[in-house]
FITOR-374829 format. One record per residue: residue number from 1; residue in three letters; x, y, z of N, C-alpha, C in turn. Coordinates in pm, whole numbers, plus 32768, in hexadecimal, padded with zeros to 4 digits. Each point is the difference from the previous one (the first is absolute). Layout:
BEGIN
@n->NUM&res->ALA&n_xx->X&n_yy->Y&n_zz->Z&ca_xx->X&ca_yy->Y&ca_zz->Z&c_xx->X&c_yy->Y&c_zz->Z
...
//
This chain:
BEGIN
@n->1&res->MET&n_xx->045B&n_yy->05C0&n_zz->182E&ca_xx->80A7&ca_yy->7FAA&ca_zz->8010&c_xx->7FF9&c_yy->7F63&c_zz->7FF5
@n->2&res->ARG&n_xx->808D&n_yy->7FE0&n_zz->7FD0&ca_xx->8017&ca_yy->7F90&ca_zz->8005&c_xx->8041&c_yy->7FD1&c_zz->806E
@n->3&res->GLU&n_xx->7FDE&n_yy->7F70&n_zz->8006&ca_xx->8049&ca_yy->7FBC&ca_zz->8080&c_xx->80A2&c_yy->8014&c_zz->801B
@n->4&res->THR&n_xx->8009&n_yy->8028&n_zz->8069&ca_xx->80A1&ca_yy->8003&ca_zz->7FDE&c_xx->803A&c_yy->7F78&c_zz->8051
@n->5&res->ASP&n_xx->807C&n_yy->7FB0&n_zz->7F79&ca_xx->8036&ca_yy->7FA0&ca_zz->7FE0&c_xx->8048&c_yy->7FEB&c_zz->80C7
@n->6&res->GLY&n_xx->804E&n_yy->7F8C&n_zz->8006&ca_xx->8044&ca_yy->7FFD&ca_zz->8075&c_xx->8093&c_yy->8033&c_zz->7FD8
@n->7&res->ASP&n_xx->804B&n_yy->8001&n_zz->7FB1&ca_xx->8072&ca_yy->802D&ca_zz->7FAF&c_xx->800E&c_yy->80AA&c_zz->802C
@n->8&res->THR&n_xx->7FBE&n_yy->8030&n_zz->800B&ca_xx->7FC7&ca_yy->808B&ca_zz->801C&c_xx->7FDB&c_yy->8018&c_zz->80AA
@n->9&res->LEU&n_xx->7FDC&n_yy->7FC6&n_zz->8023&ca_xx->7FC2&ca_yy->8004&ca_zz->8067&c_xx->8073&c_yy->7FF2&c_zz->807C
@n->10&res->LEU&n_xx->806D&n_yy->7F7D&n_zz->7FBA&ca_xx->8075&ca_yy->7FF5&ca_zz->8029&c_xx->8085&c_yy->8047&c_zz->7FF1
@n->11&res->PHE&n_xx->800E&n_yy->803E&n_zz->7F96&ca_xx->8051&ca_yy->808A&ca_zz->7FE7&c_xx->7FD0&c_yy->8064&c_zz->8055
@n->12&res->PHE&n_xx->7F9D&n_yy->8007&n_zz->802E&ca_xx->7FC1&ca_yy->8099&ca_zz->8059&c_xx->8028&c_yy->7FD7&c_zz->808D
@n->13&res->ALA&n_xx->7FF9&n_yy->7F74&n_zz->8005&ca_xx->8002&ca_yy->7FCC&ca_zz->8093&c_xx->8056&c_yy->805B&c_zz->809B
@n->14&res->GLY&n_xx->8079&n_yy->8060&n_zz->7F9A&ca_xx->805B&ca_yy->803A&ca_zz->808E&c_xx->7FAE&c_yy->80BC&c_zz->7F97
@n->15&res->HIS&n_xx->7FBE&n_yy->7FFB&n_zz->7FEA&ca_xx->7FD0&ca_yy->80AD&ca_zz->800A&c_xx->7F5E&c_yy->8001&c_zz->7FD5
@n->16&res->PRO&n_xx->7FCF&n_yy->7FBD&n_zz->806A&ca_xx->7F59&ca_yy->8014&ca_zz->7FDE&c_xx->7F97&c_yy->8065&c_zz->7FD1
@n->17&res->ALA&n_xx->806C&n_yy->803D&n_zz->805C&ca_xx->7FC1&ca_yy->80B7&ca_zz->7FDB&c_xx->7FF0&c_yy->802C&c_zz->7F89
@n->18&res->SER&n_xx->8080&n_yy->7FC5&n_zz->7F86&ca_xx->8002&ca_yy->8008&ca_zz->7F85&c_xx->7FA5&c_yy->7FAD&c_zz->7F96
@n->19&res->LEU&n_xx->7F9B&n_yy->7FB8&n_zz->8052&ca_xx->7FBB&ca_yy->7F9D&ca_zz->7F90&c_xx->7FA9&c_yy->804E&c_zz->7FD1
@n->20&res->PRO&n_xx->7F98&n_yy->805D&n_zz->8041&ca_xx->7F94&ca_yy->804A&ca_zz->7FA8&c_xx->8042&c_yy->803D&c_zz->7F9A
@n->21&res->LEU&n_xx->8046&n_yy->8037&n_zz->8027&ca_xx->803C&ca_yy->8073&ca_zz->7F6E&c_xx->8037&c_yy->7FA5&c_zz->7F93
@n->22&res->TYR&n_xx->8028&n_yy->7F80&n_zz->8039&ca_xx->8055&ca_yy->7FB0&ca_zz->7F67&c_xx->7F7B&c_yy->7FEC&c_zz->7FD7
@n->23&res->LEU&n_xx->7FA8&n_yy->7FE8&n_zz->804E&ca_xx->7F6F&ca_yy->7F9E&ca_zz->7F9F&c_xx->7FC8&c_yy->8044&c_zz->7FCB
@n->24&res->CYS&n_xx->8002&n_yy->809A&n_zz->8011&ca_xx->7FBE&ca_yy->8091&ca_zz->7FB2&c_xx->804B&c_yy->8009&c_zz->7F94
@n->25&res->LEU&n_xx->8092&n_yy->801A&n_zz->8032&ca_xx->8059&ca_yy->7FEB&ca_zz->7F5D&c_xx->7FD9&c_yy->7F93&c_zz->7F87
@n->26&res->GLU&n_xx->8003&n_yy->7FA4&n_zz->8033&ca_xx->7FF1&ca_yy->7F4D&ca_zz->7FBA&c_xx->7F7C&c_yy->801B&c_zz->7FAE
@n->27&res->GLU&n_xx->7FA1&n_yy->804E&n_zz->8070&ca_xx->7F71&ca_yy->7FCB&ca_zz->7F92&c_xx->8023&c_yy->8097&c_zz->7F99
@n->28&res->LYS&n_xx->8032&n_yy->806A&n_zz->8013&ca_xx->8003&ca_yy->803C&ca_zz->7FA7&c_xx->8066&c_yy->7FF2&c_zz->7F74
@n->29&res->ILE&n_xx->807A&n_yy->7FB9&n_zz->803D&ca_xx->8061&ca_yy->7FBF&ca_zz->7F99&c_xx->7F87&c_yy->7FA2&c_zz->7FC2
@n->30&res->ILE&n_xx->7FD3&n_yy->7FBC&n_zz->8004&ca_xx->7FAB&ca_yy->7F7D&ca_zz->7FB5&c_xx->7FA6&c_yy->8029&c_zz->7FE1
@n->31&res->THR&n_xx->7FB8&n_yy->808E&n_zz->802A&ca_xx->7F6D&ca_yy->803D&ca_zz->7FA1&c_xx->8055&c_yy->802B&c_zz->7F8E
@n->32&res->LEU&n_xx->8071&n_yy->8072&n_zz->8001&ca_xx->8033&ca_yy->804C&ca_zz->7F95&c_xx->8041&c_yy->7F88&c_zz->7FA1
@n->33&res->PHE&n_xx->803D&n_yy->7F7F&n_zz->8030&ca_xx->804B&ca_yy->7FCC&ca_zz->7F92&c_xx->7FDC&c_yy->7F6A&c_zz->804E
@n->34&res->PRO&n_xx->7F96&n_yy->7FB9&n_zz->7FB7&ca_xx->7FC5&ca_yy->7FA3&ca_zz->8021&c_xx->8055&c_yy->7F8E&c_zz->7FA3
@n->35&res->GLN&n_xx->8033&n_yy->7FEC&n_zz->7FB1&ca_xx->8071&ca_yy->7FA2&ca_zz->7FE8&c_xx->8088&c_yy->7FE4&c_zz->8051
@n->36&res->ALA&n_xx->8002&n_yy->8053&n_zz->8069&ca_xx->8054&ca_yy->800A&ca_zz->8042&c_xx->7FF1&c_yy->7F63&c_zz->804B
@n->37&res->GLN&n_xx->808B&n_yy->7FD5&n_zz->803F&ca_xx->8015&ca_yy->7F8C&ca_zz->804F&c_xx->8041&c_yy->8037&c_zz->8075
@n->38&res->LYS&n_xx->8023&n_yy->7FC0&n_zz->8061&ca_xx->7FFD&ca_yy->8025&ca_zz->808A&c_xx->806C&c_yy->7F7A&c_zz->8014
@n->39&res->ARG&n_xx->8083&n_yy->803B&n_zz->8051&ca_xx->805C&ca_yy->7F65&ca_zz->8021&c_xx->8015&c_yy->8066&c_zz->8084
@n->40&res->VAL&n_xx->7FFB&n_yy->7F7B&n_zz->806E&ca_xx->802F&ca_yy->803D&ca_zz->8083&c_xx->8071&c_yy->7FDA&c_zz->8019
@n->41&res->GLN&n_xx->8079&n_yy->8028&n_zz->8037&ca_xx->80A1&ca_yy->7FE6&ca_zz->8001&c_xx->7FE6&c_yy->8008&c_zz->8098
@n->42&res->LYS&n_xx->809F&n_yy->7FC8&n_zz->804D&ca_xx->8020&ca_yy->805B&ca_zz->805A&c_xx->8024&c_yy->8053&c_zz->804A
@n->43&res->THR&n_xx->801F&n_yy->8078&n_zz->7F9D&ca_xx->8021&ca_yy->807F&ca_zz->7FF0&c_xx->7F91&c_yy->8058&c_zz->7FFC
@n->44&res->GLN&n_xx->7FBE&n_yy->7FCD&n_zz->7F8D&ca_xx->7FA3&ca_yy->8092&ca_zz->7F9E&c_xx->7F8C&c_yy->7FB0&c_zz->7FE5
@n->45&res->ILE&n_xx->7FA1&n_yy->802D&n_zz->7FD9&ca_xx->7F85&ca_yy->7FCD&ca_zz->7FB5&c_xx->7FF7&c_yy->805D&c_zz->7F7A
@n->46&res->THR&n_xx->801E&n_yy->7FAC&n_zz->7FB5&ca_xx->803A&ca_yy->8003&ca_zz->7F46&c_xx->7F67&c_yy->8019&c_zz->7F9F
@n->47&res->PHE&n_xx->7FE3&n_yy->8072&n_zz->7FA4&ca_xx->7F96&ca_yy->8007&ca_zz->7FB4&c_xx->8040&c_yy->7FEA&c_zz->7F72
@n->48&res->PHE&n_xx->7FC8&n_yy->7FBC&n_zz->7FB0&ca_xx->8036&ca_yy->7FD8&ca_zz->7F6B&c_xx->7FB0&c_yy->8005&c_zz->7F88
@n->49&res->HIS&n_xx->802D&n_yy->8014&n_zz->7FB6&ca_xx->7FA3&ca_yy->7FED&ca_zz->7F7A&c_xx->807C&c_yy->7FD6&c_zz->7F89
@n->50&res->ARG&n_xx->8009&n_yy->7F9A&n_zz->7FE8&ca_xx->809B&ca_yy->7FED&ca_zz->7F9C&c_xx->805C&c_yy->803C&c_zz->806A
@n->51&res->HIS&n_xx->8023&n_yy->807E&n_zz->8032&ca_xx->804D&ca_yy->8026&ca_zz->803A&c_xx->7FFE&c_yy->8047&c_zz->8094
@n->52&res->VAL&n_xx->8028&n_yy->7FF4&n_zz->805A&ca_xx->7FDD&ca_yy->8055&ca_zz->807F&c_xx->7FE4&c_yy->80B6&c_zz->8005
@n->53&res->PHE&n_xx->7F9A&n_yy->8017&n_zz->8030&ca_xx->7FE8&ca_yy->8099&ca_zz->7FE0&c_xx->8019&c_yy->8020&c_zz->809D
@n->54&res->ALA&n_xx->7FBD&n_yy->7FAD&n_zz->8064&ca_xx->7FEA&ca_yy->805B&ca_zz->807F&c_xx->8043&c_yy->7F72&c_zz->8066
@n->55&res->CYS&n_xx->7FE7&n_yy->8028&n_zz->804F&ca_xx->805A&ca_yy->7FAE&ca_zz->80BA&c_xx->7FFE&c_yy->803C&c_zz->8038
@n->56&res->VAL&n_xx->7FB5&n_yy->7FCD&n_zz->8084&ca_xx->7FF7&ca_yy->8041&ca_zz->8079&c_xx->805F&c_yy->7FAE&c_zz->8058
@n->57&res->SER&n_xx->802F&n_yy->8055&n_zz->809E&ca_xx->806B&ca_yy->7FC9&ca_zz->8045&c_xx->7FF3&c_yy->8073&c_zz->805E
@n->58&res->PHE&n_xx->806E&n_yy->7FBC&n_zz->8075&ca_xx->8005&ca_yy->8024&ca_zz->8046&c_xx->8089&c_yy->807A&c_zz->8021
@n->59&res->ALA&n_xx->8061&n_yy->7FE2&n_zz->7F96&ca_xx->8062&ca_yy->8037&ca_zz->7FFC&c_xx->8025&c_yy->808C&c_zz->801B
@n->60&res->ARG&n_xx->8061&n_yy->801A&n_zz->8040&ca_xx->8028&ca_yy->8081&ca_zz->803F&c_xx->8009&c_yy->8075&c_zz->7F93
@n->61&res->VAL&n_xx->7FDD&n_yy->8041&n_zz->7FFE&ca_xx->801F&ca_yy->8074&ca_zz->7F5C&c_xx->8002&c_yy->8098&c_zz->8057
@n->62&res->ARG&n_xx->7FF3&n_yy->7FDB&n_zz->8084&ca_xx->8002&ca_yy->809B&ca_zz->8045&c_xx->801E&c_yy->7FE3&c_zz->808C
@n->63&res->ARG&n_xx->801D&n_yy->8078&n_zz->805C&ca_xx->7FF6&ca_yy->7FF3&ca_zz->8077&c_xx->7FA9&c_yy->7F9B&c_zz->804C
@n->64&res->LYS&n_xx->800C&n_yy->7FC0&n_zz->805F&ca_xx->7F9E&ca_yy->7F9A&ca_zz->804E&c_xx->7F92&c_yy->804B&c_zz->8020
@n->65&res->GLN&n_xx->8036&n_yy->80BC&n_zz->8036&ca_xx->7F80&ca_yy->8058&ca_zz->8019&c_xx->7FA1&c_yy->801F&c_zz->7F90
@n->66&res->GLU&n_xx->8037&n_yy->7FF3&n_zz->7FBD&ca_xx->7FC5&ca_yy->8034&ca_zz->7F8D&c_xx->7FA4&c_yy->7F90&c_zz->7F90
@n->67&res->GLN&n_xx->8002&n_yy->7F66&n_zz->804F&ca_xx->7FAC&ca_yy->7FBD&ca_zz->7FBA&c_xx->7FE2&c_yy->7FA0&c_zz->805B
@n->68&res->PRO&n_xx->7F6F&n_yy->805A&n_zz->802C&ca_xx->7FE2&ca_yy->7FD1&ca_zz->807D&c_xx->7FBF&c_yy->7F77&c_zz->7FFE
@n->69&res->GLU&n_xx->7FB8&n_yy->7FB2&n_zz->8055&ca_xx->7FDA&ca_yy->7F8D&ca_zz->8010&c_xx->7F52&c_yy->7FFF&c_zz->7FDD
@n->70&res->GLY&n_xx->7FF8&n_yy->7F94&n_zz->7FA4&ca_xx->7F86&ca_yy->8027&ca_zz->7FA1&c_xx->8010&c_yy->8024&c_zz->7F62
@n->71&res->SER&n_xx->8081&n_yy->801F&n_zz->7FF9&ca_xx->802B&ca_yy->8010&ca_zz->7F6B&c_xx->802C&c_yy->7FB9&c_zz->7FC7
@n->72&res->VAL&n_xx->8035&n_yy->7FD3&n_zz->7F34&ca_xx->803A&ca_yy->7FC2&ca_zz->7FD5&c_xx->8045&c_yy->8039&c_zz->7F9A
@n->73&res->VAL&n_xx->8056&n_yy->7FBE&n_zz->7FDB&ca_xx->805C&ca_yy->804B&ca_zz->7F95&c_xx->7FC2&c_yy->7FDB&c_zz->7F7E
@n->74&res->LEU&n_xx->7FB8&n_yy->8066&n_zz->7F90&ca_xx->7FE5&ca_yy->7FD1&ca_zz->7F74&c_xx->80A6&c_yy->7FFD&c_zz->7FC9
@n->75&res->THR&n_xx->7FDD&n_yy->7FB0&n_zz->7F8A&ca_xx->807B&ca_yy->800C&ca_zz->7FBE&c_xx->7FBD&c_yy->7FED&c_zz->7F78
@n->76&res->LEU&n_xx->8026&n_yy->8053&n_zz->7FA3&ca_xx->7FC7&ca_yy->7FF7&ca_zz->7F85&c_xx->807F&c_yy->800A&c_zz->7FA8
@n->77&res->SER&n_xx->7FC5&n_yy->7FB1&n_zz->7F57&ca_xx->805A&ca_yy->8020&ca_zz->7F9E&c_xx->7FE0&c_yy->803C&c_zz->7FB2
@n->78&res->LEU&n_xx->8016&n_yy->8069&n_zz->7FC6&ca_xx->7FEA&ca_yy->8060&ca_zz->7F92&c_xx->8089&c_yy->802C&c_zz->7F97
@n->79&res->PRO&n_xx->7FB3&n_yy->8062&n_zz->7FA2&ca_xx->8047&ca_yy->801A&ca_zz->7F94&c_xx->804D&c_yy->808F&c_zz->8014
@n->80&res->SER&n_xx->7FD6&n_yy->803C&n_zz->8071&ca_xx->8051&ca_yy->809A&ca_zz->7FFE&c_xx->7FE0&c_yy->8003&c_zz->808F
@n->81&res->PRO&n_xx->8046&n_yy->804A&n_zz->8046&ca_xx->8005&ca_yy->8040&ca_zz->8097&c_xx->7F79&c_yy->8007&c_zz->8022
@n->82&res->LEU&n_xx->7FF2&n_yy->800D&n_zz->805A&ca_xx->7F55&ca_yy->800A&ca_zz->8058&c_xx->8033&c_yy->80B1&c_zz->802B
@n->83&res->GLU&n_xx->7F9B&n_yy->8062&n_zz->7FC1&ca_xx->8016&ca_yy->808F&ca_zz->8051&c_xx->7FA5&c_yy->8019&c_zz->806D
@n->84&res->SER&n_xx->803A&n_yy->7FBD&n_zz->8050&ca_xx->7FAD&ca_yy->800C&ca_zz->80A6&c_xx->802F&c_yy->7FFC&c_zz->8063
@n->85&res->PRO&n_xx->8004&n_yy->8074&n_zz->805B&ca_xx->8015&ca_yy->7FEA&ca_zz->8097&c_xx->7FF2&c_yy->7F92&c_zz->8053
@n->86&res->ARG&n_xx->7FB2&n_yy->7FAA&n_zz->7FD6&ca_xx->7FED&ca_yy->7F6C&ca_zz->805D&c_xx->805A&c_yy->7FB3&c_zz->7FC8
@n->87&res->ALA&n_xx->8076&n_yy->8026&n_zz->7FC3&ca_xx->8052&ca_yy->7F9A&ca_zz->7F98&c_xx->8078&c_yy->7FEF&c_zz->8078
@n->88&res->ALA&n_xx->801E&n_yy->7FA4&n_zz->8055&ca_xx->8076&ca_yy->7FD6&ca_zz->8067&c_xx->806A&c_yy->8003&c_zz->7FB8
@n->89&res->VAL&n_xx->7FD5&n_yy->7F94&n_zz->7FAE&ca_xx->80B2&ca_yy->7FF2&ca_zz->7FCB&c_xx->7FB2&c_yy->7FC3&c_zz->7F4E
@n->90&res->GLN&n_xx->8079&n_yy->803F&n_zz->7F9E&ca_xx->7FDD&ca_yy->7FE7&ca_zz->7F65&c_xx->8080&c_yy->7FF4&c_zz->7FBE
@n->91&res->THR&n_xx->802A&n_yy->7F6E&n_zz->7FCB&ca_xx->805D&ca_yy->8008&ca_zz->7FA2&c_xx->7FE4&c_yy->7FC7&c_zz->7F9F
@n->92&res->GLU&n_xx->8059&n_yy->7FF1&n_zz->7F85&ca_xx->8012&ca_yy->7FDA&ca_zz->7F93&c_xx->8083&c_yy->7F87&c_zz->7FD7
@n->93&res->PRO&n_xx->7FA8&n_yy->7F95&n_zz->8023&ca_xx->8082&ca_yy->7F98&ca_zz->8006&c_xx->8015&c_yy->7FC6&c_zz->7F8C
@n->94&res->TYR&n_xx->7F9F&n_yy->804D&n_zz->7F6C&ca_xx->802E&ca_yy->7FC9&ca_zz->7F70&c_xx->7FB2&c_yy->8067&c_zz->7FD7
@n->95&res->PRO&n_xx->803C&n_yy->8067&n_zz->7F5E&ca_xx->7FE4&ca_yy->804A&ca_zz->7FE1&c_xx->7F64&c_yy->7FE7&c_zz->7FE4
@n->96&res->GLY&n_xx->7FB8&n_yy->8080&n_zz->8019&ca_xx->7F88&ca_yy->7FDD&ca_zz->7FCB&c_xx->7F8B&c_yy->7FAE&c_zz->806E
@n->97&res->ARG&n_xx->802C&n_yy->7FC9&n_zz->8055&ca_xx->7FA5&ca_yy->7FD8&ca_zz->8067&c_xx->803C&c_yy->801D&c_zz->8093
@n->98&res->TRP&n_xx->7FA1&n_yy->8037&n_zz->8044&ca_xx->8023&ca_yy->8060&ca_zz->8083&c_xx->7F7E&c_yy->7FA7&c_zz->8077
@n->99&res->THR&n_xx->8063&n_yy->8008&n_zz->805D&ca_xx->7FD8&ca_yy->7F87&ca_zz->807F&c_xx->7FED&c_yy->806C&c_zz->806E
@n->100&res->CYS&n_xx->7F55&n_yy->802F&n_zz->802A&ca_xx->7FE7&ca_yy->8051&ca_zz->8079&c_xx->7FC4&c_yy->7FC6&c_zz->808D
@n->101&res->HIS&n_xx->8035&n_yy->8047&n_zz->8039&ca_xx->7FDB&ca_yy->7FB9&ca_zz->8080&c_xx->7F94&c_yy->8034&c_zz->805B
@n->102&res->LEU&n_xx->7F86&n_yy->7FEB&n_zz->8033&ca_xx->7FB2&ca_yy->806E&ca_zz->8026&c_xx->7FC8&c_yy->7FD6&c_zz->8082
@n->103&res->VAL&n_xx->8018&n_yy->8033&n_zz->8065&ca_xx->7FD6&ca_yy->7FED&ca_zz->80AC&c_xx->7F57&c_yy->8007&c_zz->7FE7
@n->104&res->ILE&n_xx->7FB8&n_yy->7FBD&n_zz->801E&ca_xx->7F5B&ca_yy->8004&ca_zz->8002&c_xx->7FF7&c_yy->8001&c_zz->807D
@n->105&res->ARG&n_xx->7F9B&n_yy->803B&n_zz->8029&ca_xx->7FB3&ca_yy->8002&ca_zz->8078&c_xx->7F67&c_yy->7FFC&c_zz->8006
@n->106&res->GLY&n_xx->7FE0&n_yy->7FC7&n_zz->8062&ca_xx->7F7F&ca_yy->8014&ca_zz->7FF4&c_xx->7F8C&c_yy->804B&c_zz->803C
@n->107&res->ASP&n_xx->806C&n_yy->8078&n_zz->8051&ca_xx->7FC1&ca_yy->8094&ca_zz->8015&c_xx->7FC2&c_yy->804E&c_zz->7FC7
//
C-alpha cells in the first residue's frame, strides 16, 4: 500500500472514520487504472486520465440517516446509466454522459 499524502489526510480530518474505506477505494482505482492521477480539492478528491472519471466526496445525496458515519460518496462519469439499486442519484448533464452518485459504506 502506498503512503498517504498530507493533502488526503487533511481532506479526511473532519471524517477520520471514512479514511480506511477511502484508502481501500483509492488502491482499487490505482490498480485498475494505473495511469490515473489524483487531485485533492477542498470538497472532493478527483481521479482522472485525460478526463475525470471518478470523485470521492462527502456530498449529501441521501438523507443523513441513510448516509452513515464512515461512508463516502463515489461519483462516477459513465456513458450510460448504472443499472444498480446502489445508485443514489443519476443525472445526464450531457447526451450520452451520465453522472452517478453511490454511497459507499465500509460494512
